[in-house]
Structure formats: structure tokens, C-alpha cells
C-alpha positions in Angstrom: -23.2 -116.3 37.1 -24.0 -112.9 37.8 -23.9 -110.3 35.1 -21.6 -107.4 35.9 -23.3 -104.0 36.0 -23.2 -102.0 32.8 -21.0 -98.9 33.2 -23.1 -95.6 33.0 -21.8 -93.0 30.6 -20.2 -90.2 32.5 -21.8 -86.8 31.9 -19.8 -84.3 29.9 -18.1 -81.6 32.0 -20.2 -78.9 30.3 -23.4 -80.8 31.1 -22.3 -81.4 34.7 -21.6 -77.8 35.3 -24.7 -76.8 33.5 -26.9 -79.1 35.7 -25.2 -77.6 38.8 -26.0 -74.1 37.6 -22.4 -73.0 37.6 -20.1 -71.8 34.8 -17.4 -74.1 33.7 -14.0 -72.9 34.9 -11.4 -72.1 32.3 -8.9 -74.6 33.7 -11.4 -77.6 33.9 -10.2 -80.8 32.0 -11.9 -81.6 28.8 -12.6 -85.3 27.9 -10.8 -87.0 25.1 -12.4 -86.3 21.8 -14.5 -83.4 23.1 -14.6 -80.3 20.8 -12.7 -77.4 22.1 -14.1 -73.8 21.9 -12.1 -71.5 19.6 -9.9 -69.1 21.4 -11.1 -65.4 21.4 -9.8 -63.4 18.4 -7.0 -61.0 19.2 -7.8 -57.3 18.7 -6.5 -55.8 15.5 -3.5 -53.7 16.0 -4.2 -49.9 15.7 -3.4 -48.3 12.4 -0.8 -45.7 11.9 -3.5 -43.0 11.6 -5.1 -44.1 14.9 -1.7 -44.0 16.6 -1.0 -40.5 15.3 -4.4 -39.3 16.4 -4.0 -40.8 19.8 -0.6 -39.0 20.2 -1.8 -35.7 18.7 -1.5 -32.6 20.8 -4.7 -30.9 21.8 -4.4 -27.2 22.6 -6.2 -26.0 25.6 -6.8 -22.7 23.8 -10.3 -22.6 22.2 -10.1 -22.4 18.4 -12.5 -19.8 16.9 -13.2 -19.0 13.3 -11.6 -15.7 12.2 -13.6 -12.9 10.6 -13.1 -9.4 9.4 -13.3 -8.0 12.9 -10.1 -9.8 13.8 -8.3 -8.3 10.8 -9.7 -4.8 11.8 -8.3 -5.2 15.3 -4.9 -6.3 13.9 -4.7 -3.4 11.5 -5.8 -0.9 14.2 -3.0 -2.2 16.5 -0.4 -1.9 13.7 -1.4 1.6 12.5 -1.5 3.1 16.0 1.8 1.5 17.0 4.1 2.9 14.3 5.7 6.3 14.6 4.9 7.3 11.0 1.2 7.5 11.9 1.8 10.0 14.7 4.2 12.1 12.7 2.1 12.3 9.5 -1.2 13.0 11.4 0.6 15.4 13.7 2.0 17.4 10.8 -1.4 17.3 9.1 -3.1 18.8 12.1 -0.4 21.4 12.5 -0.7 22.5 8.9 -4.5 22.6 8.7 -5.2 24.1 12.1 -2.1 26.2 12.3 -2.3 27.7 8.8 -6.0 28.0 9.1 -5.9 30.0 12.3 -3.1 32.3 10.9 -5.3 33.0 7.9 -8.3 33.6 10.1 -6.4 36.1 12.2 -5.5 38.2 9.1 -9.1 38.4 7.8 -12.0 40.7 8.7 -15.7 40.1 9.4 -16.8 41.3 6.0 -14.6 38.7 4.3 -17.1 36.1 5.3 -20.2 37.8 4.0 -20.7 35.2 1.3 -18.2 32.5 2.0 -18.2 29.8 4.8 -16.1 30.1 7.9 -14.1 27.1 6.9 -12.3 29.0 4.1 -9.1 29.3 6.2 -8.8 25.5 6.5 -8.5 25.3 2.7 -5.0 26.8 2.7 -3.8 24.2 5.2 -5.4 21.3 3.3 -3.5 22.2 0.1 -0.3 21.1 1.9 -1.9 18.8 4.5 -3.2 16.4 1.9 0.3 15.4 1.1 0.6 14.0 4.7 -2.5 11.8 4.2 -1.2 10.6 0.8 2.1 9.6 2.4 0.4 7.8 5.3 -1.8 5.9 2.9 1.1 4.7 0.9 3.0 3.6 4.1 0.1 1.6 5.5 0.7 -1.0 2.8 4.1 -0.5 1.3 6.0 -0.4 4.6 5.1 -4.0 5.3 6.4 -5.1 1.9 9.6 -3.1 2.5 10.3 -4.8 5.9 9.1 -8.2 4.9 6.4 -8.2 7.7 3.8 -8.8 5.0 4.8 -12.5 5.0 3.9 -12.7 8.7 0.6 -10.9 8.1 -0.4 -13.2 5.3 0.7 -16.3 7.3 -1.5 -15.2 10.2 -4.4 -14.3 7.9 -4.2 -16.3 4.6 -7.3 -14.5 3.3 -5.4 -11.6 1.7 -8.5 -9.8 0.6 -9.5 -9.5 4.2 -6.2 -7.9 5.2 -6.4 -5.3 2.4 -10.1 -4.6 3.2 -9.2 -4.0 6.9 -6.4 -1.7 6.0 -8.7 0.4 3.7 -11.4 0.6 6.3 -9.2 1.5 9.3 -7.2 4.1 7.3 -10.3 5.7 5.8 -12.0 6.1 9.2 -8.9 7.6 10.8 -8.2 9.9 7.9 -11.8 11.1 7.7 -12.1 11.7 11.5 -8.8 13.7 11.6 -9.5 15.7 8.4 -13.1 16.5 9.1 -12.3 17.2 12.7 -9.6 19.7 11.8 -11.8 21.5 9.3 -14.6 21.7 11.9 -12.2 23.1 14.5 -10.9 25.8 12.1 -14.5 26.7 11.2 -15.6 26.9 14.8 -12.6 29.1 15.8 -13.0 31.3 12.8 -16.7 31.7 13.5 -15.9 32.8 17.0 -13.4 35.3 15.8 -15.5 36.8 13.0 -19.1 36.4 13.9 -19.8 40.2 13.7 -22.7 41.9 12.0 -20.7 42.2 8.7 -20.2 38.5 8.5 -22.7 36.4 6.6 -24.6 33.3 7.6 -23.4 30.8 5.0 -23.9 27.1 5.9 -20.4 25.5 6.2 -21.4 22.0 7.3 -21.1 20.7 3.7 -17.5 21.9 3.4 -16.6 19.9 6.5 -18.0 16.6 5.1 -17.0 17.1 1.5 -13.5 18.4 2.4 -12.8 15.6 4.8 -14.1 13.0 2.4 -12.0 14.4 -0.5 -8.7 14.3 1.2 -9.5 10.9 2.8 -10.3 9.4 -0.6 -6.9 10.8 -1.8 -5.3 8.8 1.0 -7.2 5.7 0.1 -6.1 6.1 -3.5 -2.5 6.3 -2.3 -3.1 3.2 -0.2 -4.2 1.3 -3.3 -1.3 2.6 -5.2 1.1 1.4 -2.4 -0.5 -2.0 -2.5 -0.1 -2.3 -6.3 3.5 -0.8 -6.5 4.8 -2.3 -3.2 7.4 0.4 -3.0 7.1 3.5 -0.8 9.1 6.0 -2.8 7.6 4.9 -6.1 4.0 5.1 -4.8 4.5 8.5 -3.1 6.1 9.8 -6.3 3.2 8.5 -8.4 0.7 10.1 -6.1 2.5 13.5 -6.1 2.3 13.3 -9.9 -1.5 12.7 -9.6 -1.9 15.7 -7.4 0.6 18.2 -8.9 0.8 17.4 -12.6 -2.9 18.2 -13.3 -2.4 21.5 -11.5 0.7 22.5 -13.5 0.1 21.0 -16.9 -3.0 23.2 -17.8 -0.8 26.2 -17.9 1.0 24.8 -20.9 -2.2 23.3 -22.5 -3.9 26.6 -22.5 -1.3 28.1 -24.8 -2.6 26.1 -27.9 -6.2 26.4 -29.1 -6.3 22.7 -29.8 -5.4 21.7 -26.3 -7.3 24.5 -24.5 -10.4 22.4 -23.8 -8.3 19.7 -22.2 -6.5 22.2 -20.2 -9.7 23.8 -19.0 -11.1 20.5 -18.0 -8.0 19.5 -16.2 -8.0 22.9 -14.4 -11.5 22.2 -13.1 -10.8 18.7 -11.8 -7.3 18.9 -10.3 -7.0 18.4 -6.6 -6.3 22.0 -5.6 -9.2 23.5 -7.7 -11.5 20.7 -6.5 -10.9 21.6 -2.9 -11.4 25.3 -3.8 -14.8 24.5 -5.3 -15.7 22.4 -2.2 -14.9 25.3 0.0 -16.8 27.7 -2.2 -13.9 29.9 -3.0 -15.8 31.3 -6.0 -18.8 32.1 -3.9 -21.0 29.3 -5.2 -21.3 25.8 -3.8 -19.9 23.0 -5.8 -17.3 20.3 -5.9 -19.8 17.4 -6.2 -18.7 16.4 -9.7 -15.0 16.6 -8.6 -15.8 14.4 -5.6 -17.6 11.8 -7.7 -14.7 11.7 -10.1 -12.3 11.0 -7.2 -14.7 8.3 -5.9 -14.6 6.6 -9.3 -10.8 6.7 -9.5 -10.4 5.4 -6.0 -12.8 2.5 -6.6 -10.9 1.6 -9.8 -7.6 1.6 -7.9 -9.0 -0.5 -5.1 -10.3 -3.1 -7.6 -6.9 -3.2 -9.2 -5.2 -3.6 -5.8 -7.4 -6.6 -4.9 -6.9 -8.2 -8.3 -3.1 -8.0 -8.1 -3.1 -9.0 -4.5 -4.4 -12.5 -5.3 -2.4 -13.0 -8.5 1.1 -12.0 -7.3 3.3 -13.8 -4.8 4.5 -12.2 -1.6 
């Protein structure tokens, strides 16, 4: 009898495809009992944060970090856009230049033998300083009165930056306008009374010191407006700072005990300080009065910054 041929084991499908050099198709049949490859793992579903980030809006406007220059530009736009700035500065120029030229027209060449040609501007500054005080108060208090300060602090959460920009912009404007008006009066007076009887007193210091003094008064008023947050109250307080030291010494000089205080107050009130700056007594001075005002203004600014961060809008 013939022995039947022994059946050869069939090659596994993976081996057959591997010998042929071709990948096994996905639908190829697997033999019974052959191990099956595990199915590929499904991707994890995106988290809620990833979904929110994928749906987040991206602005086409480039985002830049803000700085003090942005606050300065904002405050410059605001201060030049309101009518109170034009009115107060216009009245200031009218008083200083107008009264100064009227006084210069009534004087003679010999009246300037030992005084500077800017003397006529002093009479206009006595009244004109009230305009800068009023404007300084309105720069801050008007925004609190209208409620626009909320918008300002929302756009610029750094409150100290807003107040610093207000102080810088106002001081530059006040100094340029005040020093420019004093210079204009001095030039016109010099042209009217530059005869042989007139002296040759240097008056450049009166332009700088006079402009600086009234500008610092305005900055002091700005700090007062920031602390009080009320226009009428801050203006009234600043009028008291200017007028009370000029009136009170008259009563203090009556008594011997209060006479030294009255004399000191007489020397350092705003009107007599300007008189010393403009050399009304024939001698240069006003430096100590100016330094005192610098100290008072610096203290008021520090108080304004401190209260700005502690109080709510």
C-alpha cells in the first residue's frame, strides 16, 4: 500500500505576505487561533480648556505694552479738548499781558533805572495766578465730578501713571504760558522804555522764577483737587492758601506776641513772594519763597499719590 503524502503546513498569512515583500491588507482573513493585533487607541477627547482656547478670538490689532508715554498722550488730548483750558489760559494771558502793557504805558524810562523790565507783569500775575489755580483743580476734580475717572482708570489701571501724566502735562503747559507771557511783557516794556534813563537790570531770572512760582501753585492746586475730589472745595481751599496768608498778618502784627509770626507770614505769602521775585524792593530775591513752595507742592503730590491708591473710585 502506498503511504498518503503528509500535508505540508500552510504558511501564516503574515509570513506569506512578508515573503512576497508586500504589506498585509487590512481585510485579509486571519487563520483560526492566530493572535489578532490590538486596535489602535482612540485619541483622547480635548479638554474644556483646549476647546476654549481653540474657540478663543484672536484680535488682528497688535497688542503693545503701555507706558507713561501713552498716558501723557491721553492727558494731552483731554486737556486740550475741554473748553475750561482755553478759557482759563485765555483769561490768564489777558490779565498778565493786558494789565502789564497798561502799566508799562503809564511808566517812564527812569522808573526802570534799578528794576527789571518785567515789573509790569507782576500786577497781572497777582490776579492771573487764580486762573492757573482753577485750571489745576479742574484737571483732576472735573473727572471725578462727571464720573469719567472710572473710564480713565479702566483704560489705565495703573493709577499712579495717570496722576503723574496729569502733573507733567499741566506743569509744562502752565510754565510755558506763564513764562512766555512774562517774557512778552518784558520785551514790549523794554522796547517802550529803553531810553538813556532806564537801567540795564537783568530780568531773565524773573521770567524763570515767576513762571515757575505760578506753575507750582497750579500743581499744588492739582494735587489738592486729586485729594479732595471736589472742584468747589479744592478751589476754595487754594484761595485760602493764597489769600489768607496775605490778609492774616495785618491782624497778627497788632500783638507783640504774634508779630514775629505775622512778619514771617508776610514775607512768604504768595503776593509778597512774587514781589520779591520781580525785585519790587530793588534787590533780587524770592529763592527761599520759591523753595518753600517747592516743598509744599512735593508734600501735596506725595499725599495725592498715597490717597489715590488707598481710596476707591
